[in-house]
DRENLOGU-639983 format. One record per atom (N, C-alpha, C, O): y, z, x. Coordinates in pm, whole numbers, plus 50000, padded with zeros to 5 digits. Example, Ala and Ser with C-alpha at 12.3 -4.5 7.8 and 13.67 -1.06 7.14 Angstrom:
# DRENLOGU-639983
494315078051319 495505078051230 496705078051320 496685084651424 497755070851285 498945071451367 500035078751290 501145080451341 
END
This chain:
# DRENLOGU-639983
510214850152330 511104853052217 510294858752101 509144854852080 510884868052026 510204874251913 509844864051806 510624855051776 508644865451750 508224856751640 508994859851512 508924852151416 509734870951510 510414875051388 511884871051388 512634875151300 512304862951485 513674858151486 513714843951433 512734836551444 514854840151374 515014826451328 514594824651185 514414834251111 514444812051145 514154808551007 512694811150973 511874813851060 512404810250845 511044812650796 510044802750855 508864805950867 510494790950891 509554780950945 509314782951095 508734774351161 509764794351149 509564797251291 508134801951317 507904812651374 507174793651273 505754796651289 505094783751339 505304773051282 504314784851444 503684772951502 502634767151409 502164773851316 502264754651434 501214748251354 499894755851369 499134757251273 499644760651489 498404768251513 498384780951428 497384783951363 499494788351428 499564800651350 499464797651201 498774804851128 500134787151155 500104783651013 498684780150970 498234784250864 497974772451054 496594768651022 495694780851015 494914782350921 495814789451115 494974801351120 495254810351000 494334816050941 496504811650964 496884820050851 496324814450721 495834821950636 496384801250705 495844794850583 494344796750572 493824799050463 493644795950684 492184796850682 491704811050656 490634813050598 492474820950697 492094834950679 492234838950532 492964832550456 491524849450494 491744855750363 492664867650389 492274877550449 493914866350343 494954876250370 494984886250255 495214882450139 494774898950287 494684909450185 495724920250217 495784925450328 496534923550118 497524934450131 497064946050044 496864944349924 496894957750105 496324969250034 497314976949949 496904985549872 498624974149961 499544982649885 500844975449851 501694973249938 500984971749723 502194965149673 502614972249544 501784974549456 503894975649534 504384984049424 505004976249308 505734982149228 504764963449297 505404955049197 505104959049051 505944956348965 503954965449019 503724968948878 504834977148813 505034976048692 505554985248889 506654992648828 507734983148775 508284985348668 508014972548850 508964962348803 508404955148681 509124952248585 507114952148685 506504944848575 506584952748445 506824946948339 506384965748454 506424974048335 507844977548293 508204975948176 508654982348386 509974987548351 511024976848331 511974978848255 510874965548399 511874954948390 511344942448320 512054932448312 510104943148270 509454931248211 509504919648310 509764908148274 509234922948436 509294913048543 508094903648538 506954908148522 508364890848550 507324880548550 507134875548692 508084871248757 505894875948741 505604871348877 505824856348895 505984851649008 505844848848785 505814834248795 506994827948867 506774820948966 508234829948820 509374823448885 509774830249015 509494842049035 510424822849102 511004828849222 512124838349179 512954834949095 512124850149238 513104860349199 514094862649311 513764861349429 515324866049273 516384867949372 516304881549441 516934883649544 515524890749385 515424903949447 513964907749460 513074900049423 513724919549513 512344923849534 511684916249647 512324908249716 510394918849665 509644913049778 508514903749736 507964896449818 508164904049607 506944897149565 507164889249437 507694894449339 506754876749439 506584868349321 505604857349360 505284856049478 505134849649265 504104839749298 504544829449401 503784826549493 505754823749390 506144814149494 506134820249635 505694813849730 506624832649647 506674838749781 505294843349827 505004843149947 504434847449735 503064850849773 502354838549829 501634839449929 502574827049764 501924814749812 502484810449947 501734806450036 503794811249961 504404807450089 503924816550202 503794812250316 503664829050169 503194838550269 501694838250290 501174845550374 500984829750214 499534828850230 498814841350187 497734844350238 499404848850092 498784861350046 497684857949945 497964852749837 496444860849981 495304856949899 494834867849804 494264864949699 495074880449839 494634891549755 495614903049771 495994906549882 496004908849658 496994919649660 496484931349577 496134929649460 496444943049638 496174955149563 497494960249506 498344965149579 497644958849374 498854963749308 498704978649282 497684983449232 499754985849318 499725000449312 499985005549170 500975001849107 499085014049122 499295021148995 499875034649033 499165044649047 501205034649049 501925046449097 502595053748981 503325047648902 502355066648971 502965075048867 503785085848936 503255093749015 505065086248907 505995095748967 505625109948923 505705113248805 505235118349019 504815131948987 505955140748937 505715150948873 507195136848965 508345144548917 508685141348772 509405148848707 508165130248722 508515125948585 507345127048489 507555128748369 506125126048540 504965125348452 503895135248496 503655136948615 503255141448400 502125150448427 501185149948307 501585146148197 499925154048329 498985154948219 498825141848144 498675131248204 498845142648011 498635131047926 499685120247951 499375108347945 500925124347979 501985114548003 501705106548130 501985094548134 501165112948233 500815105848356 499695095848331 499725084648382 498705099948253 497595091048221 498095078848143 497705067548171 498955081348046 499495070347965 500305060748051 500205048648035 501115066248141 501915057748229 501005048848314 501265036948329 499935054548369 499005046648450 498355035648368 498205024348415 497985038748245 497365028648159 498325017248129 497915005648124 499585020448110 500575009948083 500785001248207 500974989148195 500765007348325 500884999548448 499684990248466 499844978648504 498484995348438 497284986948446 497404975248349 497064963948384 497854977948229 498034967448130 499014956748180 498824944848155 500054961048251 501034951448302 500424942048405 500834930448416 499424946948482 498754938348580 497884928048508 497934916148540 497104932648412 496284923248334 497144912848265 496754901248254 498324916948217 499214907648145 499664896348236 499834885048190 499874899148365 500274888648457 499174878248475 499444866348481 497924883048483 496804873648498 496654865248372 496374853248380 496834871448256 496774863848131 497894853648121 497724843048062 499044857048179 500204848048174 500054836448272 500584825648248 499334838748383 499224828448488 497754826648529 497424828448646 496884823048436 495444822148468 495114810948566 494064811148630 495994801248579 495764790348673 496074794348817 495684787348911 496784805548834 497194809748968 496644823349009 496554826449128 496284831648911 495864845248938 494474847948883 494044841648787 493774857548944 492454861648898 492304876648921 492584881449031 491874884048819 491564898148839 490314899248926 489374891448912 490334908949016 489214910849107 488904925649121 489794934049111 487634928849144 487234942849165 486304944349285 485994955649325 485854933349343 484934933949457 485394924249566 486234915549544 484814926049684 485064916749793 484604902649755 485244892849791 483494901849684 483004888749640 483994881949546 484164869849552 484634889849461 485654884149372 486814878349452 487334867649418 487224885449557 488324880449639 487944867149703 488744857749706 486724866349754 486264853749815 486194842649710 486534831149739 485754846049589 485674836149483 487054830949445 487244818849428 488024839949433 489394835849401 489934826649510 490594816649482 489664830149635 490134822149748 489554808049742 490244798249768 488274807249709 487634794049702 488194785549588 488124773249593 488744792149485 489324785049372 490824782349388 491454776349302 491374786849501 492814784949523 493674794249440 494834791149413 493104805549399 493864815249320 494124827849402 493454830449502 495124835449359 495424848349422 494694859249344 494814860149222 493944867449416 493204878449353 494134890449339 494784894649434 494174895949218 494904908349194 493894919649178 492974918849096 494094930249255 493284942249245 494224954049221 495444952549227 493644965749194 494484977349168 494004989449247 492814992149257 494974996749301 494715009549364 495625019949301 496805017249279 495095031549270 495905042049208 496545050649316 495845056749396 497875051149318 498595058749419 498865072849368 499835075249296 498005082049406 498105095849362 497135098649249 496995090549157 496455110049256 495415113249158 495905119849031 495095123848948 497225121149013 497755127848894 497225122048763 496895129948674 497125108848745 496705103548615 495295107248571 494975106048453 494425111848664 493085115648617 493105129448551 492105133748495 494265136448558 494455149148487 493305158948514 492845165848423 492855159548639 491805168848680 490525166948600 489845176548565 490195154348570 489065151148483 488295139548544 488815128348552 487065141948588 486255131348648 485915120548548 485675109048586 485875123948420 485645113748318 486755103548316 486505091548303 488015108148330 489135098648336 489075090448463 489435078648462 488645096448573 488455088748696 487485077248672 487735066048715 486385080048604 485415069548573 486025058848482 485735047048497 486865063148389 487535053548300 488435044148379 488465032148354 489175049648474 490045041048554 489225031448639 489635020048661 488065035848686 487175026648757 486765015248664 486785003548703 486385018548541 485955008248445 487084998348415 486824986748383 488325002948426 489474994048401 489814985548524 490674976748516 489134988148636 489314979448752 489974985748873 490174978848973 490324998448867 490945004948983 489895006549092 488795011649067 490235002349215 489225002349320 489575010649443 488795010749538 490695017349444 490885028349538 491805038549474 492565035449383 491725050749524 492635061149478 493195068649598 492455074449678 494525068449609 495235077049703 495195091049643 495645093049531 494665100649717 494345113449655 495565120649598 495475127049493 496705119649665 497945124849607 499095116449659 498885106449729 500335120549624 501505113049670 502405122549748 501935129249840 503685123349715 504635130949793 504585145949773 505195153549850 503855150449671 503695164749647 502225168049629 501415159249600 501895180849646 500535185349618 500225183249470 501105184849386 498985179849438 498545180949301 497665193449291 497705202049379 496875194449186 496095206749165 494895208049257 494235218449257 494595197549335 493355198149413 493445192449554 492435191649624 494645188349597 494785183249733 496215185049780 497155183949702 496375187949908 497695189649968 498255176250015 497515167550064 499565174750000 500285162850045 500825164950187 501045176350229 501025154050258 501595154750393 503055158750391 503595162950494 503725157650276 505165160250266 505465171750170 506515171950106 504545181250161 504745193050078 504215205150154 503495203650253 504585217150109 504065229350172 502585231050135 502235229750018 501725233950232 500285235250201 500035245950094 500595256850099 499185242349999 498835251649891 497335253749880 496885264349836 496555243749918 495105244249897 494315244850028 493085245450026 495005244750142 494315243550270 493455230950273 492285231250312 494075219750230 493385206850230 492925202850093 493735201050002 491595201650076 490985198249947 490385210849884 489765218849953 490565212449754 489835222949681 488405218149658 488055206849692 487585226749600 486215222649566 486235211049467 485415201849477 487155211549371 487235200249278 487675187649352 487185176749324 488595189149447 489005177649526 487845171349601 487765159049612 486955179649651 485765174349718 484845167249618 484205157249652 484785172349495 484015165549391 484625151849358 483905142249330 485955151049363 486625138249340 486185128149446 485855116749413 486165132249571 485745123349679 484305118949658 483975107149676 483435128149621 482025124649597 481905114549482 481095105249489 482705116549378 482625107449263 483195093749299 482685083549253 484235093449379 484755080649427 483675073149504 483515061049486 482935080149589 481815074049661 480775068449565 480315057149581 480405076449464 479365072349371 479775060049290 478955051549258 481075059249258 481575047949181 481725035349267 481575024149218 482035037349395 482345025949480 483835023649493 484265012849535 484635033849457 486075033349478 486405038549618 485845048649661 487285031749686 487675036049820 488495048849813 489355050449727 488215057749906 488975070249919 490155067350012 489965063950129 491365068749959 492575065550036 493265078350080 493615086749997 493465079850211 494035092250264 495515090750303 496075099950362 496155079450271 497605078850288 498235089750201 497785092050089 499255096250251 500005106750181 499375120650190 500055130450162 498105121950226 497505135350225 497825142950353 498175136950455 497705156150347 497925164450466 496835161950569 495785156450538 497115166150693 496125164350800 494825171750766 493745166550792 494935183850709 493735191350674 492975184550560 491745184150561 493705179350463 493045172150352 492325159750404 491235156450358 492935152950501 492275141550565 490945145950625 489925139450604 490955156850701 489735161550766 488665165150663 487485162150682 489085171650554 488135175350448 487515162950384 486305162250364 488365153150353 487865140850289 486915133450381 485885128250337 487255133050509 486405126350607 485035133050614 484015126250625 485015146250608 483755153650617 482895151450493 481675150450504 483515150850376 482775149950250 482295135750222 481185133750172 483125125950253 482845112250211 481645106350284 481485108050405 480795099450209 479685092050267 480035077550295 479295070350362 481185073150243 481665059550265 482855059950360 483515070350373 483145048850426 484345048350510 485605051150427 485665047750309 486585057450491 487875059850427 488845048750463 488655041550560 489885047450382 490995038650417 492295046550416 492425056650348 493245041650494 494645045150474 495275032350421 495375022450494 495705032450296 496175020050234 497545015650285 497865003750283 498355025250331 499675021750383 500205033050471 501035041150428 499725033550594 500125043750690 500275037450828 499595027850863 501205043150906 501415038151041 501075048951144 500455059051110 501465046751268 501005055351379 502045066051411 503205062851439 501645078751406 502555089751437 502965089651584 504035094651618 502135084251670 502485083551812 503725074951836 504445077051933 503965065151748 505115056351763 506295060451674 507445057251704 506015067451565 507065072551476 506575085951422 505715086451334 507115096651476 506585109951449 507095115351315 507985123751310 506495110251208 506795114951073 505475119051007 504435113251039 505495128750916 504235134050861 503385123750787 502165125150781 504015113350732 503255103350656 502385094550745 501455087950697 502675094450874 501885086250966 500665093851016 500565106050998 499755086651079 498505092451126 498545094951276 499045086651352 498025106451318 497915109351460 496815100551522 495985094751452 496845099751653 495795092151722 494415097951692 493455090451674 494315111151687 493015117251658 492535113651517 491345111251496 493455113151422 493075109151286 492605094751283 491615091451218 493325086151353 492945071951356 491565070351419 490735062551370 491315077751528 489995077051592 488895081751497 487835075551488 489145092751428 488135098351338 487855088951221 486695087051183 488895083151165 488705073951054 487925061651100 487025056951030 488275056451218 487585044651270 486125047651302 485255039151282 485855059551352 484475063151387 483565062851267 482355060951281 484145064651149 483365064151026 483445050450958 482995048850845 484015040651029 484045026950979 485255023450897 485315012650839 486245032350890 487395030150805 488425020650862 488295015750974 489465018150781 490525008750819 491885015050788 492095020350679 492805014450884 494185018550864 495015006050835 495074996950917 495645005750720 496484994450681 497934998050709 498515006850645 498514991150806 499824994850859 500914992750754 501004982250691 501745002950739 502855003050645 504084996850711 504344999350829 504854988650636 506034982050693 507324989850667 508394985350709 507265001250599 508445008950563 509205013150689 508645019650776 510485009450697 511265011650820 511225026050871 511075027850992 511355036450786 511295050150838 509945054050897 509865063250977 508875047050856 507555049950912 507275041851038 506325044651111 508115031751063 507985023751184 508815029151298 508455027751415 509955035651264 510905039751367 511505053251331 512155054651227 511285063351415 511755076951387 513285077851384 513835085651307 513965069751467 515435070351467 515985066051332 516995071451286 515335056451268 515755052351134 515495063651034 516345066550950 514345070051044 514015081050953 515025092350968 515435098250868 515425095551092 516385106251114 517755102751058 518415111050996 518185090251079 519485085951028 519495086050875 520505089650813 518405082150816 518315082250670 518375096550616 519005099050514 517725105850685 517755119850642 519185125350647 519605132650557 519935121850754 521335126350764 522175120650652 523005127750595 521975107950621 522765101550515 522455107650379 523345109150296 521215111250357 520845117350230 521505130950209 521635135650096 521915137250318 522615150150308 524095148450277 524785158350251 524595136250278 525995133550248 526275136950101 525615131450013 527255145950072 527505150249932 527845138749838 527415138849722 528595128949884 528955117649798 527725109549761 527535105549646 526885107149861 525655099649833 524765107549737 524185101749646 524645120549758 523815128749671 524285128249527 523475127249436 525615128749506 526155128649370 525855115449300 525435115249185 526065104449370 525805091349309 524305089449284 523905084049181 523495093949380 522055092449365 521535100649247 520675095949172 522055112849230 521615121249119 522015115148985 521255116148889 523185108948978 523605102448854 522655091248816 522335089448698 522195083648914 521245072848888 519885078648849 519245073648757 519445089148919 518165095248887 518155100748744 517135100148675 519295106048701 519375111448565 519135100348462 518455102448363 519715088548488 519465077348398 517995073148402 517425069348300 517395074048520 516025069348535 515005079248479 513815076148470 515465091048441 514555100348376 514305096448231 513375101448167 515125087548180 514965082948042 514155070048041 514155062548138 513485067547931 512695055247921 513485043647862 512935032847839 514805045847838 515635035147783 516555029347890 517705025747863 516045028548013 516835023448124 517215008848101 516425001048047 518425005348142 518944991948120 518974984148250 518754989548358 519254971048236 519404962748355 520544967948443 520484966948565 521594973348379 522724978748455 522304990748540 522814992748650 521364998648488 520865010048566 520165005348693 520365010948800 519344995048679 518634989748795 519624983648895 519444984749016 520674977048842 521674971148931 522444981949006 522734980349125 522764992948938 523475004049004 522605009949114 523105013449221 521315011149086 520395016149189 520375006949309 520405011549423 520314993849284 520264984249394 521544984549476 521504983449599 522704985949410 523964986649484 523984998749577 524434997949691 523485009949526 523435021949609 522505020049728 522825023849840 521355013949702 520395011249810 521015002149915 520855004350035 521744991749869 522364982249963 523414989250049 523474987150170 524244997449985 525265004850060 524615014450159 525045015850273 523585020950113 522825030350192 522245023550315 522365028550427 521625011950294 520955004750403 521954999850507 521634999450626 523164996050462 524164990650555 524625001050656 525154997350761 524435013750628 524885024550717 523755029450810 523945039050884 522615022850804 521465027350883 521195017750999 521575006050992 520545022451105 520235013651218 519235002751179 518485004251083 519254991951254 518344980851227 516974983751288 516864989351398 515944979851216 514574980851265 513964966951261 513984960451157 513434962351372 512834948951380 511404949251328 510694959051344 511014938251266 509634936951220 508644936751335 507444938151313 509124935051458 508234936351573 507564950151576 506484951651633 508214960051515 507634973451512 506304973551435 505414981451467 506164964951335 504884963851263 503774960451363 502714966651363 504054950551446 503054945851543 502804956651648 501664958151694 503834963951686 503644974751784 502714985551729 501874990751802 502864988951601 501964998751542 500544993351534 499585000451564 500404980751494 499074974651491 498454974551630 497294978351647 499224970351729 498714969151865 498304982751920 497304983951990 499084992951888 498735006551931 497365010551876 496535015951948 497155007851747 495885011651684 494725003551739 493635008951762 494944990651762 493864982251816 493464987151955 492284987851987 494454990552036 494134995652170 493415009052162 492645012552251 493685016452056 493095029752040 491645028951991 490775035952043 491385020351888 490065020751822 489415007051806 488295006051755 490094996351848 489494983151835 490044975551715 490644981451624 489824962651715 490434953751617 489784954851479 490344949751381 488624961351467 487904961851340 488424972451244 487864974351136 489494979451281 489914990951200 491384990551163 491985000951135 491984978451162 493404976951131 493584966251025 492914955951028 494494968750931 494764959150824 496214959550782 497054965750849 496514952950670 497884951550618 498084960450497 497284960150403 499144968450499 499494977050385 500994977450367 501624987750390 501574966350326 503014963950336 503904974350269 504924978350326 503524978850148 504424986950065 505544978350007 506614983549976 505324965349993 506304956549929 506714962149793 505884967649720 507974960649761 508574965149635 508544980249617 508804985349509 508224987449726 508255002049720 508825008149845 508775020249864 509384999549934 509805004450065 510964996050117 511314985650060 511555000750227 512624993650296 512004985250406 511444990650502 512094972150393 511474963250491 512324962350618 513544962750611 511674961050732 512404958750858 512954944550864 512484935750791 513934942450949 514494929050966 513424919451015 512754922051115 513284908250943 512294898350980 511014899050899 510114890850918 510914908850808 509814909250713 510454911350575 510214921350507 511264901450539 512124902850421 511354903350290 511814909650195 510214896850284 509414896450162 508054890450195 507744888150311 507254887950091 505874883450112 505784869750179 504764866550240 506834861650168 506784848350229 506804848850382 506524838850448 507134860450438 507244861750583 505924865850650 505884867550772 504864867350575 503594872050631 503044863350744 502444868850837 503214849950743 502694842050855 503264846150990 502664843351093 504414852750990 504994857251117 504114867751185 504134869051308 503354875151106 502434884751168 501374877451248 501054881351361 500834866751191 499854858751263 500464852951391 499834853251497 501684847751380 502344842351498 502554853051605 502294850651723 503014864751564 503284875451660 501994880251728 502004883251847 500904880851652 499624884851713 499134874351812 498624877751919 499294861551778 498954850951873 499794852352000 499284850952111 501084855151982 501984856452098 501554867952189 501814867652309 500904878052133 500444889352212 499044887152270 498494895952336 498474875452245 497194872252305 495974875252220 494854874452268 496184878652093 495044881052004 494324867851978 494964857351970 493004868451964 492204856251949 492174851551804 492494859051712 491784839151786 491664833551651 490474839551577 490334837451457 489624846851646 488524854151583 488994867751534 488604872251426 489834874151612 490254887851580 491364888351475 491374897551392 492284878951477 493434879551385 492994879451238 493544887251160 492034871051196 491614871551056 491034885051013 491064888450895 490494892651109 490004906051075 491174914851030 491074921850928 492264914551105 493434922651070 494044917750939 494464925850857 494084904750919 494724899050800 493964902450672 494574902750564 492664904850679 491924907850557 490444910250576 489804916650492 489894905150684 488454906350706 487984920750712 486924924150659 488754929350777 488364943350787 488354950050649 487494958450620 489294946350565 489354951950430 488154947650348 487554955850278 487794935050357 486614930250284 485364937750330 484514941350249 485254939950461 484104947350513 484034961450457 482964965850414 485164968650456 485134982550411 484904983350261 484294992950213 485364973350185 485054972850042 483554971150020 482964977849935 482954962150096 481514959650081 480704971950119 479674974850058 481154979050221 480454991150261 480525001750152 479535008350124 481695003350090 481825012849979 480935008949862 480355017649796 480814995949838 479934991149731 478474994349763 477714997949673 478064992849890 476684995849929 476385010749917 475305014649873 477355019149956 477165033649944 476995037449796 476155045749762 477805031249710 477715034249566 476335030449511 475745037949433 475825018949553 474505014549505 473425024449551 472505027549476 473555029249673 472565038949723 472655052149646 471635058049609 473875056749623 474055069549553 473625068749408 473235078749349 473685056949351 473255055149211 471765052349202 471215050949092 471115051349318 469675049349320 469235035349287 468135033249236 470095025549317 469745011649286 468995005249401 468624993549393 
END
């Protein structure tokens, strides 16, 4: 029987123990947008969304990379930089509000220290390079503020790298884009290739002296969408010591869901209602009613789409492990920024991954690597490369 069926307590004592002992790291969580735009507090249990402190604890989540995501359609230049700074401030504010439960972290050692203290480590990854405004000095500033990976772009091309979901403009990375990768190496920031085009991936892999990560990408062999990685890409990333953190977003797990969603988005009635909500969201005076209207549309939208089981998460992980080994797979949920499959309703459901891996015969040595050990290793390797490049 699937580990993802039944109640939340449908996890064996063995799985619960193993999950507690592991350091569980999620590379991509989008909650900072809620924290900034809705004045959302992580402390109390919340009726919506995927992440809050009670559910993080129930899910055994020990370290979370909060995404500093700036919408490229709404912000550019100085406005994008300011938006990123405000999102970073919102992350620090949560730690200041809950110092007994949270700790800011920037290294693998910090994550281990937080774990030993019984606290959850908060880290930051910048989703898309727009906020650096084509300026390596700003990239260094974001590093100083604690950002420890950068997704080179998002859903559209920026001035120096092509996106996987846009028409190619740069044939991968420009020369400045290659300089960005070199500077990320020198700083010790992880180079994240989620969202980039296949050619940009190849360019980044060639330039980087440190292992690359995909912070939230799944396998194209199982769901043929551009945001996912081909088997050849997964092999190449693993050969350089990198880690693919599997995304839980339903359209990236199952192509039939992605196709059905695309058809629904072409519906004129849905388009009209969606555009009305987007128009409100272009303003910075959005109200609680605006967010509720958005949620109602999402709920109606989701009810018309096929069901995707959380078992698909494990299938993508298993595919990658069989392809490149257990040392190159991790967790990249996309909580609070994606549509979760049935059975991975929020962060409290994470122990089910451990149970499902046990059910598939994974060992108690290998499962902690997927849960977070591989991420800690790749962080430490990036730190060592930075020390070498700085001549230390």
